[in-house]
N, C-alpha and C positions, 0 to 999 in steps of 0.2 A: 387566475392562479396566484396564490399568495407568494410573497417574497421567500418565505422559508421553504416552500416546495421547489421554487426555482433554484434556490441555493443547494438544496439536496440533490436535485437532478444534475446540476452543474458539477457538484462534487463527485457523484457517481460516474458521470461521463468522463471527467478528468481522470478518475481512478482507472477506468477501463482503458483509456488511451495510454496512460503510463504503464499499465500492466501489459499491454500489447506491444510495446515498443521492442523489447528484447526478443520475444519469439518471432516478430516480423523481420527484424534486422539480422538476427543470428539464431536460427532455430537449433543449430547444432550446439551452440553454447548454452542456450536455454535448457535443452534436453539434459546436458551434462550437469547443469546447476540443479535442476529438479532431482536428478538421480543422486547427487551428493546430499541434498536435503533429506531424501528418503532414508539415507543411511545414518543420519544424526540420531542421537538418543532423544527420548521424549523430554528429558530435562533441558537439553540444549535448545530444542524447539520452543519449550515453555519460556525460557529466558529470553530468547530472540523475540518471541511474540510480545513478551512483556515490555522489553526495551522499545520495540516499535510502537506499541500502544502509548507508552509514556511520551515518546518523541512526538507522536501525533497529537496528543492532548496539549503538549507545550506549543506546538505550531498553531493549533486551533485557538488557544488562549491568546497568543500573540496576534493572530489574525482578528480575533474578536475585538481587541483594543483599537484596531484601525478601522473598524466598520462604524 
């Protein structure tokens, strides 16, 4: 298996672990958070998604410089 496939699998695995922490530790809080997100406007979700993507690209760029 190539290094890039390994990195992709590691990244997806880490993402799944991080996504599962809050529902595992506090399902009631997670349910409330998802309910609040469902009530947000499309624009608010678009802006939030954009900010998260930009932050992710910045982190990936910084990580790339250390590899």
